[in-house]
SETI-65896 format. One record per atom (N, C-alpha, C): residue in one letter; chain; atom name; x, y, z. Coordinates in pm, 1 decimal. Last residue first. Layout:
<recs>
{rec 'A', 'A', 'CA', {X, Y, Z}}
...
</recs>
This chain:
<recs>
{rec 'H', 'A', 'N', {1875.2, -916.7, 1020.0}}
{rec 'H', 'A', 'CA', {1814.7, -996.5, 1128.7}}
{rec 'H', 'A', 'C', {1670.7, -972.3, 1143.6}}
{rec 'G', 'A', 'N', {1975.4, -743.7, 833.3}}
{rec 'G', 'A', 'CA', {1973.1, -884.7, 799.5}}
{rec 'G', 'A', 'C', {1904.8, -970.7, 903.7}}
{rec 'A', 'A', 'N', {1977.0, -501.3, 962.3}}
{rec 'A', 'A', 'CA', {1879.2, -522.7, 857.3}}
{rec 'A', 'A', 'C', {1868.7, -669.7, 820.7}}
{rec 'M', 'A', 'N', {2195.1, -503.4, 1128.7}}
{rec 'M', 'A', 'CA', {2063.5, -519.9, 1189.5}}
{rec 'M', 'A', 'C', {1958.6, -550.0, 1085.2}}
{rec 'E', 'A', 'N', {2395.4, -444.8, 944.0}}
{rec 'E', 'A', 'CA', {2392.9, -577.2, 1007.4}}
{rec 'E', 'A', 'C', {2255.1, -606.0, 1065.6}}
{rec 'T', 'A', 'N', {2336.6, -181.0, 897.6}}
{rec 'T', 'A', 'CA', {2320.4, -275.2, 788.5}}
{rec 'T', 'A', 'C', {2314.3, -417.7, 841.8}}
{rec 'A', 'A', 'N', {2406.5, -76.1, 1144.7}}
{rec 'A', 'A', 'CA', {2267.5, -63.5, 1100.0}}
{rec 'A', 'A', 'C', {2239.8, -161.1, 986.9}}
{rec 'H', 'A', 'N', {2681.7, -125.2, 1140.2}}
{rec 'H', 'A', 'CA', {2598.5, -190.8, 1241.3}}
{rec 'H', 'A', 'C', {2450.9, -186.8, 1199.7}}
{rec 'E', 'A', 'N', {2757.2, 43.9, 930.9}}
{rec 'E', 'A', 'CA', {2781.6, -99.1, 918.3}}
{rec 'E', 'A', 'C', {2693.1, -176.5, 1016.8}}
{rec 'G', 'A', 'N', {2712.4, 296.0, 1019.4}}
{rec 'G', 'A', 'CA', {2623.4, 246.9, 917.4}}
{rec 'G', 'A', 'C', {2636.3, 96.1, 900.3}}
{rec 'S', 'A', 'N', {2762.6, 301.4, 1378.2}}
{rec 'S', 'A', 'CA', {2809.6, 312.3, 1240.5}}
{rec 'S', 'A', 'C', {2704.2, 259.5, 1144.8}}
{rec 'Q', 'A', 'N', {2637.0, 501.9, 1638.9}}
{rec 'Q', 'A', 'CA', {2638.4, 373.2, 1570.4}}
{rec 'Q', 'A', 'C', {2682.3, 393.5, 1426.1}}
{rec 'G', 'A', 'N', {2627.0, 763.4, 1726.6}}
{rec 'G', 'A', 'CA', {2742.6, 682.9, 1765.5}}
{rec 'G', 'A', 'C', {2749.5, 549.5, 1694.1}}
{rec 'A', 'A', 'N', {2381.4, 866.6, 1656.9}}
{rec 'A', 'A', 'CA', {2497.7, 907.4, 1578.0}}
{rec 'A', 'A', 'C', {2620.4, 822.4, 1609.3}}
{rec 'P', 'A', 'N', {2113.7, 623.4, 1661.3}}
{rec 'P', 'A', 'CA', {2202.4, 720.1, 1727.4}}
{rec 'P', 'A', 'C', {2328.3, 745.2, 1645.9}}
{rec 'T', 'A', 'N', {1858.4, 608.2, 1424.4}}
{rec 'T', 'A', 'CA', {1977.9, 541.2, 1473.9}}
{rec 'T', 'A', 'C', {2068.6, 645.5, 1536.7}}
{rec 'R', 'A', 'N', {1647.4, 731.8, 1303.2}}
{rec 'R', 'A', 'CA', {1650.0, 737.9, 1450.0}}
{rec 'R', 'A', 'C', {1773.2, 669.6, 1508.8}}
{rec 'E', 'A', 'N', {1689.5, 672.5, 1038.3}}
{rec 'E', 'A', 'CA', {1696.2, 813.5, 1078.5}}
{rec 'E', 'A', 'C', {1706.1, 827.0, 1229.6}}
{rec 'L', 'A', 'N', {1642.0, 398.4, 1041.0}}
{rec 'L', 'A', 'CA', {1777.0, 446.6, 1013.3}}
{rec 'L', 'A', 'C', {1793.8, 592.2, 1055.7}}
{rec 'V', 'A', 'N', {1367.1, 401.1, 1088.2}}
{rec 'V', 'A', 'CA', {1457.2, 337.9, 1185.6}}
{rec 'V', 'A', 'C', {1598.7, 389.5, 1165.8}}
{rec 'G', 'A', 'N', {1278.0, 523.8, 852.1}}
{rec 'G', 'A', 'CA', {1254.5, 589.6, 980.7}}
{rec 'G', 'A', 'C', {1343.4, 533.2, 1089.6}}
{rec 'Q', 'A', 'N', {1345.6, 326.1, 672.2}}
{rec 'Q', 'A', 'CA', {1413.0, 455.5, 661.9}}
{rec 'Q', 'A', 'C', {1395.6, 534.2, 791.5}}
{rec 'W', 'A', 'N', {1162.9, 132.6, 755.2}}
{rec 'W', 'A', 'CA', {1305.4, 107.3, 772.0}}
{rec 'W', 'A', 'C', {1383.8, 237.3, 762.6}}
{rec 'R', 'A', 'N', {921.6, 255.5, 678.1}}
{rec 'R', 'A', 'CA', {946.8, 228.8, 820.0}}
{rec 'R', 'A', 'C', {1094.7, 205.8, 845.0}}
{rec 'V', 'A', 'N', {958.6, 257.6, 402.2}}
{rec 'V', 'A', 'CA', {943.4, 384.8, 473.6}}
{rec 'V', 'A', 'C', {971.9, 365.3, 622.4}}
{rec 'R', 'A', 'N', {969.5, -21.8, 353.6}}
{rec 'R', 'A', 'CA', {1081.7, 64.8, 318.1}}
{rec 'R', 'A', 'C', {1076.2, 196.8, 396.7}}
{rec 'R', 'A', 'N', {714.1, -107.8, 439.7}}
{rec 'R', 'A', 'CA', {835.5, -162.2, 501.5}}
{rec 'R', 'A', 'C', {954.0, -70.2, 477.2}}
{rec 'V', 'A', 'N', {557.8, 36.4, 257.1}}
{rec 'V', 'A', 'CA', {545.7, 64.7, 400.6}}
{rec 'V', 'A', 'C', {669.1, 13.1, 473.3}}
{rec 'S', 'A', 'N', {638.4, -88.2, 17.2}}
{rec 'S', 'A', 'CA', {662.5, 54.1, 38.6}}
{rec 'S', 'A', 'C', {655.2, 91.3, 186.3}}
{rec 'R', 'A', 'N', {548.6, -352.8, 50.0}}
{rec 'R', 'A', 'CA', {691.8, -326.0, 30.2}}
{rec 'R', 'A', 'C', {724.8, -179.6, 60.4}}
{rec 'R', 'A', 'N', {272.6, -301.7, 71.4}}
{rec 'R', 'A', 'CA', {345.0, -367.3, 181.7}}
{rec 'R', 'A', 'C', {495.0, -340.1, 171.2}}
{rec 'A', 'A', 'N', {222.5, -190.8, -182.7}}
{rec 'A', 'A', 'CA', {204.2, -108.4, -62.4}}
{rec 'A', 'A', 'C', {278.7, -169.3, 56.0}}
{rec 'A', 'A', 'N', {258.1, -407.2, -351.4}}
{rec 'A', 'A', 'CA', {350.9, -294.5, -361.6}}
{rec 'A', 'A', 'C', {342.3, -205.5, -237.4}}
{rec 'G', 'A', 'N', {35.0, -552.9, -264.2}}
{rec 'G', 'A', 'CA', {169.7, -609.0, -254.2}}
{rec 'G', 'A', 'C', {275.0, -499.8, -259.4}}
{rec 'F', 'A', 'N', {-171.6, -378.6, -335.1}}
{rec 'F', 'A', 'CA', {-147.7, -404.6, -193.4}}
{rec 'F', 'A', 'C', {-11.5, -470.3, -171.0}}
{rec 'V', 'A', 'N', {-149.4, -386.9, -614.4}}
{rec 'V', 'A', 'CA', {-130.0, -260.2, -545.5}}
{rec 'V', 'A', 'C', {-106.0, -282.4, -395.7}}
{rec 'G', 'A', 'N', {-197.4, -661.4, -674.5}}
{rec 'G', 'A', 'CA', {-71.7, -595.6, -709.4}}
{rec 'G', 'A', 'C', {-46.0, -469.0, -630.3}}
{rec 'T', 'A', 'N', {-460.1, -699.5, -583.6}}
{rec 'T', 'A', 'CA', {-350.7, -779.3, -527.9}}
{rec 'T', 'A', 'C', {-217.0, -711.9, -553.9}}
{rec 'I', 'A', 'N', {-591.9, -516.4, -753.6}}
{rec 'I', 'A', 'CA', {-597.6, -501.1, -607.9}}
{rec 'I', 'A', 'C', {-482.1, -576.6, -541.8}}
{rec 'A', 'A', 'N', {-534.9, -620.1, -1008.0}}
{rec 'A', 'A', 'CA', {-497.1, -482.8, -974.5}}
{rec 'A', 'A', 'C', {-492.4, -463.2, -823.1}}
{rec 'E', 'A', 'N', {-648.6, -878.3, -994.1}}
{rec 'E', 'A', 'CA', {-504.7, -861.9, -1016.3}}
{rec 'E', 'A', 'C', {-457.2, -722.6, -974.9}}
{rec 'V', 'A', 'N', {-920.4, -808.7, -956.2}}
{rec 'V', 'A', 'CA', {-850.6, -893.2, -858.3}}
{rec 'V', 'A', 'C', {-699.7, -875.2, -871.1}}
{rec 'A', 'A', 'N', {-984.4, -668.6, -1189.5}}
{rec 'A', 'A', 'CA', {-983.4, -597.9, -1061.3}}
{rec 'A', 'A', 'C', {-905.7, -676.4, -957.1}}
{rec 'T', 'A', 'N', {-772.3, -739.8, -1474.7}}
{rec 'T', 'A', 'CA', {-886.6, -765.9, -1387.3}}
{rec 'T', 'A', 'C', {-872.0, -689.3, -1256.5}}
{rec 'K', 'A', 'N', {-551.0, -631.9, -1606.7}}
{rec 'K', 'A', 'CA', {-669.5, -669.0, -1685.8}}
{rec 'K', 'A', 'C', {-791.8, -691.3, -1598.7}}
{rec 'S', 'A', 'N', {-420.5, -354.5, -1411.6}}
{rec 'S', 'A', 'CA', {-417.6, -490.0, -1466.3}}
{rec 'S', 'A', 'C', {-545.1, -515.8, -1544.7}}
{rec 'A', 'A', 'N', {-222.6, -119.7, -1243.5}}
{rec 'A', 'A', 'CA', {-329.2, -143.3, -1340.6}}
{rec 'A', 'A', 'C', {-310.5, -281.6, -1400.4}}
{rec 'D', 'A', 'N', {-152.0, 61.8, -946.5}}
{rec 'D', 'A', 'CA', {-129.8, -55.5, -1030.8}}
{rec 'D', 'A', 'C', {-247.7, -67.5, -1125.9}}
{rec 'R', 'A', 'N', {10.5, 281.4, -712.7}}
{rec 'R', 'A', 'CA', {-85.4, 257.0, -820.9}}
{rec 'R', 'A', 'C', {-49.0, 129.2, -894.0}}
{rec 'V', 'A', 'N', {40.0, 447.3, -405.7}}
{rec 'V', 'A', 'CA', {78.5, 330.3, -483.9}}
{rec 'V', 'A', 'C', {-30.3, 305.4, -586.9}}
{rec 'V', 'A', 'N', {167.7, 683.6, -195.9}}
{rec 'V', 'A', 'CA', {70.2, 663.6, -302.1}}
{rec 'V', 'A', 'C', {122.9, 550.3, -388.4}}
{rec 'L', 'A', 'N', {207.6, 763.9, 148.1}}
{rec 'L', 'A', 'CA', {247.6, 686.1, 31.3}}
{rec 'L', 'A', 'C', {134.2, 685.8, -69.1}}
{rec 'Q', 'A', 'N', {327.7, 975.7, 410.1}}
{rec 'Q', 'A', 'CA', {223.9, 934.3, 316.5}}
{rec 'Q', 'A', 'C', {285.3, 858.0, 200.1}}
{rec 'R', 'A', 'N', {370.6, 1074.1, 750.3}}
{rec 'R', 'A', 'CA', {426.3, 1010.9, 629.8}}
{rec 'R', 'A', 'C', {312.4, 960.8, 542.5}}
{rec 'G', 'A', 'N', {282.9, 1179.4, 992.3}}
{rec 'G', 'A', 'CA', {258.7, 1252.6, 869.4}}
{rec 'G', 'A', 'C', {316.9, 1192.7, 743.0}}
{rec 'Q', 'A', 'N', {316.6, 1004.4, 1205.9}}
{rec 'Q', 'A', 'CA', {411.3, 1115.2, 1189.9}}
{rec 'Q', 'A', 'C', {401.0, 1182.3, 1054.0}}
{rec 'A', 'A', 'N', {187.0, 705.2, 1052.9}}
{rec 'A', 'A', 'CA', {213.1, 790.9, 1167.9}}
{rec 'A', 'A', 'C', {315.5, 898.5, 1130.8}}
{rec 'L', 'A', 'N', {57.1, 722.7, 714.9}}
{rec 'L', 'A', 'CA', {120.6, 654.5, 827.5}}
{rec 'L', 'A', 'C', {139.7, 753.9, 941.1}}
{rec 'K', 'A', 'N', {-177.9, 691.6, 469.1}}
{rec 'K', 'A', 'CA', {-121.7, 783.6, 567.2}}
{rec 'K', 'A', 'C', {-70.4, 702.2, 684.0}}
{rec 'I', 'A', 'N', {-196.6, 604.2, 134.8}}
{rec 'I', 'A', 'CA', {-178.1, 553.3, 270.0}}
{rec 'I', 'A', 'C', {-114.6, 662.4, 355.4}}
{rec 'R', 'A', 'N', {-385.0, 544.2, -134.0}}
{rec 'R', 'A', 'CA', {-321.7, 656.3, -63.9}}
{rec 'R', 'A', 'C', {-317.2, 614.3, 81.7}}
{rec 'L', 'A', 'N', {-384.4, 339.4, -413.8}}
{rec 'L', 'A', 'CA', {-392.2, 348.0, -267.5}}
{rec 'L', 'A', 'C', {-320.9, 472.6, -221.3}}
{rec 'E', 'A', 'N', {-562.3, 252.8, -702.6}}
{rec 'E', 'A', 'CA', {-469.0, 346.1, -640.1}}
{rec 'E', 'A', 'C', {-492.7, 345.8, -490.4}}
{rec 'C', 'A', 'N', {-606.9, 56.7, -986.0}}
{rec 'C', 'A', 'CA', {-629.0, 67.6, -842.4}}
{rec 'C', 'A', 'C', {-521.0, 159.0, -784.7}}
{rec 'R', 'A', 'N', {-764.1, 11.0, -1292.5}}
{rec 'R', 'A', 'CA', {-659.1, 82.3, -1219.0}}
{rec 'R', 'A', 'C', {-700.0, 91.9, -1073.4}}
{rec 'V', 'A', 'N', {-810.9, -223.2, -1535.9}}
{rec 'V', 'A', 'CA', {-863.2, -175.0, -1408.6}}
{rec 'V', 'A', 'C', {-746.6, -113.2, -1333.4}}
{rec 'R', 'A', 'N', {-843.0, -180.2, -1892.6}}
{rec 'R', 'A', 'CA', {-772.8, -223.2, -1771.5}}
{rec 'R', 'A', 'C', {-846.7, -170.3, -1649.6}}
{rec 'H', 'A', 'N', {-856.0, -223.8, -2238.9}}
{rec 'H', 'A', 'CA', {-930.6, -203.3, -2114.4}}
{rec 'H', 'A', 'C', {-852.8, -260.6, -1997.2}}
{rec 'G', 'A', 'N', {-536.4, -151.6, -2392.9}}
{rec 'G', 'A', 'CA', {-679.7, -182.2, -2399.2}}
{rec 'G', 'A', 'C', {-749.2, -151.4, -2267.2}}
{rec 'H', 'A', 'N', {-271.2, -75.5, -2408.4}}
{rec 'H', 'A', 'CA', {-304.8, -194.1, -2329.8}}
{rec 'H', 'A', 'C', {-452.1, -234.3, -2336.2}}
{rec 'L', 'A', 'N', {-266.8, 147.7, -2585.4}}
{rec 'L', 'A', 'CA', {-161.4, 47.3, -2590.3}}
{rec 'L', 'A', 'C', {-204.3, -84.7, -2523.8}}
{rec 'R', 'A', 'N', {-486.7, 301.6, -2517.2}}
{rec 'R', 'A', 'CA', {-469.0, 255.2, -2655.6}}
{rec 'R', 'A', 'C', {-367.5, 142.6, -2667.2}}
{rec 'D', 'A', 'N', {-674.4, 227.8, -2237.4}}
{rec 'D', 'A', 'CA', {-543.3, 272.7, -2280.8}}
{rec 'D', 'A', 'C', {-523.2, 217.8, -2421.1}}
{rec 'F', 'A', 'N', {-939.4, 294.7, -2031.1}}
{rec 'F', 'A', 'CA', {-901.0, 243.1, -2162.3}}
{rec 'F', 'A', 'C', {-771.0, 309.0, -2201.3}}
{rec 'E', 'A', 'N', {-1039.6, 182.8, -1706.1}}
{rec 'E', 'A', 'CA', {-982.5, 280.8, -1797.0}}
{rec 'E', 'A', 'C', {-953.7, 213.2, -1929.9}}
{rec 'E', 'A', 'N', {-1222.8, 161.4, -1400.0}}
{rec 'E', 'A', 'CA', {-1186.6, 107.0, -1531.1}}
{rec 'E', 'A', 'C', {-1129.7, 219.6, -1615.8}}
{rec 'Q', 'A', 'N', {-1102.9, 195.0, -1062.3}}
{rec 'Q', 'A', 'CA', {-1182.8, 236.6, -1177.7}}
{rec 'Q', 'A', 'C', {-1132.9, 170.6, -1305.4}}
{rec 'I', 'A', 'N', {-1069.2, 264.5, -721.9}}
{rec 'I', 'A', 'CA', {-1064.1, 161.8, -825.6}}
{rec 'I', 'A', 'C', {-1155.1, 204.1, -939.8}}
{rec 'T', 'A', 'N', {-893.9, 376.5, -447.6}}
{rec 'T', 'A', 'CA', {-974.1, 417.5, -562.2}}
{rec 'T', 'A', 'C', {-957.6, 312.2, -668.9}}
{rec 'A', 'A', 'N', {-866.6, 383.1, -98.9}}
{rec 'A', 'A', 'CA', {-850.8, 305.3, -221.8}}
{rec 'A', 'A', 'C', {-945.4, 360.0, -327.9}}
{rec 'Q', 'A', 'N', {-694.2, 502.4, 167.0}}
{rec 'Q', 'A', 'CA', {-800.2, 540.1, 73.9}}
{rec 'Q', 'A', 'C', {-772.0, 466.0, -56.2}}
{rec 'T', 'A', 'N', {-610.5, 430.9, 502.1}}
{rec 'T', 'A', 'CA', {-600.0, 397.2, 360.5}}
{rec 'T', 'A', 'C', {-720.6, 447.9, 283.7}}
{rec 'E', 'A', 'N', {-403.2, 474.9, 773.6}}
{rec 'E', 'A', 'CA', {-529.5, 517.8, 713.5}}
{rec 'E', 'A', 'C', {-515.6, 499.1, 563.2}}
{rec 'I', 'A', 'N', {-248.6, 312.8, 1037.7}}
{rec 'I', 'A', 'CA', {-254.8, 324.5, 892.3}}
{rec 'I', 'A', 'C', {-395.3, 368.1, 851.4}}
{rec 'R', 'A', 'N', {-20.0, 307.4, 1290.3}}
{rec 'R', 'A', 'CA', {-156.0, 351.5, 1258.0}}
{rec 'R', 'A', 'C', {-159.7, 381.1, 1108.2}}
{rec 'E', 'A', 'N', {174.1, 28.8, 1375.1}}
{rec 'E', 'A', 'CA', {163.2, 148.7, 1290.7}}
{rec 'E', 'A', 'C', {16.1, 182.6, 1267.7}}
{rec 'D', 'A', 'N', {193.8, -216.8, 1488.7}}
{rec 'D', 'A', 'CA', {238.8, -102.7, 1568.9}}
{rec 'D', 'A', 'C', {227.6, 30.0, 1493.4}}
{rec 'T', 'A', 'N', {115.9, -400.9, 1295.3}}
{rec 'T', 'A', 'CA', {26.4, -375.3, 1408.1}}
{rec 'T', 'A', 'C', {66.4, -253.5, 1490.0}}
{rec 'F', 'A', 'N', {145.2, -474.2, 1008.9}}
{rec 'F', 'A', 'CA', {210.7, -361.3, 1075.0}}
{rec 'F', 'A', 'C', {125.5, -316.7, 1193.3}}
{rec 'R', 'A', 'N', {-16.5, -689.1, 940.9}}
{rec 'R', 'A', 'CA', {127.7, -698.3, 916.4}}
{rec 'R', 'A', 'C', {204.6, -591.3, 993.6}}
{rec 'D', 'A', 'N', {-271.4, -599.9, 986.9}}
{rec 'D', 'A', 'CA', {-219.0, -708.8, 1070.4}}
{rec 'D', 'A', 'C', {-67.5, -721.7, 1057.4}}
{rec 'E', 'A', 'N', {-292.8, -410.7, 778.7}}
{rec 'E', 'A', 'CA', {-299.3, -367.4, 918.2}}
{rec 'E', 'A', 'C', {-238.8, -473.7, 1010.7}}
{rec 'L', 'A', 'N', {-283.8, -583.5, 561.3}}
{rec 'L', 'A', 'CA', {-182.8, -478.8, 574.6}}
{rec 'L', 'A', 'C', {-177.2, -430.8, 719.3}}
{rec 'K', 'A', 'N', {-515.6, -732.7, 606.6}}
{rec 'K', 'A', 'CA', {-385.5, -800.7, 605.8}}
{rec 'K', 'A', 'C', {-272.2, -700.4, 625.2}}
{rec 'K', 'A', 'N', {-701.6, -524.6, 573.4}}
{rec 'K', 'A', 'CA', {-690.1, -590.7, 704.1}}
{rec 'K', 'A', 'C', {-556.4, -664.7, 714.3}}
{rec 'A', 'A', 'N', {-669.5, -477.0, 302.2}}
{rec 'A', 'A', 'CA', {-638.5, -370.3, 397.5}}
{rec 'A', 'A', 'C', {-620.5, -427.6, 538.1}}
{rec 'E', 'A', 'N', {-764.5, -718.0, 198.8}}
{rec 'E', 'A', 'CA', {-623.5, -682.2, 178.5}}
{rec 'E', 'A', 'C', {-580.9, -572.1, 275.5}}
{rec 'S', 'A', 'N', {-1034.1, -692.0, 280.8}}
{rec 'S', 'A', 'CA', {-953.4, -805.0, 326.1}}
{rec 'S', 'A', 'C', {-804.1, -773.7, 313.2}}
{rec 'E', 'A', 'N', {-1114.4, -462.8, 140.0}}
{rec 'E', 'A', 'CA', {-1118.1, -462.7, 286.4}}
{rec 'E', 'A', 'C', {-1032.6, -575.0, 344.2}}
{rec 'I', 'A', 'N', {-1083.2, -560.5, -122.6}}
{rec 'I', 'A', 'CA', {-1005.9, -444.2, -77.5}}
{rec 'I', 'A', 'C', {-1001.2, -441.1, 74.7}}
{rec 'Q', 'A', 'N', {-1270.7, -771.8, -117.6}}
{rec 'Q', 'A', 'CA', {-1129.8, -799.6, -142.1}}
{rec 'Q', 'A', 'C', {-1041.8, -683.8, -94.3}}
{rec 'R', 'A', 'N', {-1508.7, -629.0, -70.7}}
{rec 'R', 'A', 'CA', {-1462.6, -728.8, 27.1}}
{rec 'R', 'A', 'C', {-1314.1, -759.6, 7.7}}
{rec 'R', 'A', 'N', {-1521.2, -476.9, -306.7}}
{rec 'R', 'A', 'CA', {-1509.1, -408.9, -177.0}}
{rec 'R', 'A', 'C', {-1456.8, -505.1, -70.2}}
{rec 'I', 'A', 'N', {-1557.4, -687.3, -488.9}}
{rec 'I', 'A', 'CA', {-1437.9, -602.6, -498.1}}
{rec 'I', 'A', 'C', {-1415.5, -530.2, -365.9}}
{rec 'D', 'A', 'N', {-1806.9, -783.3, -406.0}}
{rec 'D', 'A', 'CA', {-1689.2, -871.6, -405.3}}
{rec 'D', 'A', 'C', {-1559.3, -791.2, -408.4}}
{rec 'A', 'A', 'N', {-1977.6, -558.4, -446.3}}
{rec 'A', 'A', 'CA', {-1956.1, -613.0, -311.7}}
{rec 'A', 'A', 'C', {-1832.0, -702.0, -304.6}}
{rec 'D', 'A', 'N', {-1920.0, -273.5, -636.3}}
{rec 'D', 'A', 'CA', {-1929.0, -419.6, -640.5}}
{rec 'D', 'A', 'C', {-1889.9, -477.4, -504.3}}
{rec 'L', 'A', 'N', {-1860.2, -7.9, -627.1}}
{rec 'L', 'A', 'CA', {-1988.3, -48.3, -571.0}}
{rec 'L', 'A', 'C', {-2004.4, -199.6, -564.6}}
{rec 'A', 'A', 'N', {-1629.5, 27.1, -763.0}}
{rec 'A', 'A', 'CA', {-1623.5, 47.6, -618.3}}
{rec 'A', 'A', 'C', {-1752.9, 6.4, -550.1}}
{rec 'L', 'A', 'N', {-1710.0, 4.6, -1024.9}}
{rec 'L', 'A', 'CA', {-1638.7, -108.1, -965.2}}
{rec 'L', 'A', 'C', {-1634.8, -96.8, -813.2}}
{rec 'T', 'A', 'N', {-1812.6, 253.8, -1093.3}}
{rec 'T', 'A', 'CA', {-1906.9, 148.2, -1054.7}}
{rec 'T', 'A', 'C', {-1838.4, 25.1, -996.8}}
{rec 'D', 'A', 'N', {-1529.0, 437.6, -969.9}}
{rec 'D', 'A', 'CA', {-1649.0, 429.2, -1052.5}}
{rec 'D', 'A', 'C', {-1735.8, 311.8, -1006.1}}
{rec 'G', 'A', 'N', {-1428.3, 543.3, -640.2}}
{rec 'G', 'A', 'CA', {-1401.0, 514.5, -780.0}}
{rec 'G', 'A', 'C', {-1529.6, 511.7, -859.0}}
{rec 'G', 'A', 'N', {-1338.1, 431.6, -306.3}}
{rec 'G', 'A', 'CA', {-1408.1, 514.6, -403.7}}
{rec 'G', 'A', 'C', {-1372.2, 472.1, -544.8}}
{rec 'I', 'A', 'N', {-1321.7, 360.7, 31.0}}
{rec 'I', 'A', 'CA', {-1316.0, 303.1, -103.0}}
{rec 'I', 'A', 'C', {-1398.1, 390.2, -196.2}}
{rec 'K', 'A', 'N', {-1123.8, 401.1, 314.7}}
{rec 'K', 'A', 'CA', {-1229.3, 459.4, 231.8}}
{rec 'K', 'A', 'C', {-1211.4, 402.6, 92.3}}
{rec 'I', 'A', 'N', {-1041.3, 270.3, 628.6}}
{rec 'I', 'A', 'CA', {-1027.8, 260.6, 483.6}}
{rec 'I', 'A', 'C', {-1148.8, 324.0, 418.4}}
{rec 'S', 'A', 'N', {-844.7, 273.4, 923.3}}
{rec 'S', 'A', 'CA', {-964.8, 315.9, 853.4}}
{rec 'S', 'A', 'C', {-937.8, 307.5, 703.8}}
{rec 'M', 'A', 'N', {-735.4, 85.8, 1197.2}}
{rec 'M', 'A', 'CA', {-718.4, 121.3, 1057.8}}
{rec 'M', 'A', 'C', {-850.9, 170.2, 1003.6}}
</recs>
């Protein structure tokens, strides 16, 4: 797995970088058979409705050219990072499952594929 971290001054904070790297490692460990390249951007923003927030964005490249973009914003960097990586795990699972369904042989019914999802 490769990860690039960018953004404003938050991206320079050692604790924030460690948390992003730790979450990226967990993502890699979760999907060991998938090559994952991740680019994380973290920055502060001001929204009139929500006030000061931290926005975290992940751009994930998976095998076979599949890509995901996941964003989250929270009051703290820790919450934003945790939220965006949680959403990324769900998205990667969904994309991988769609790939499994696309590779299901034409002879198998959709009912059998749905049965497999429960196991």
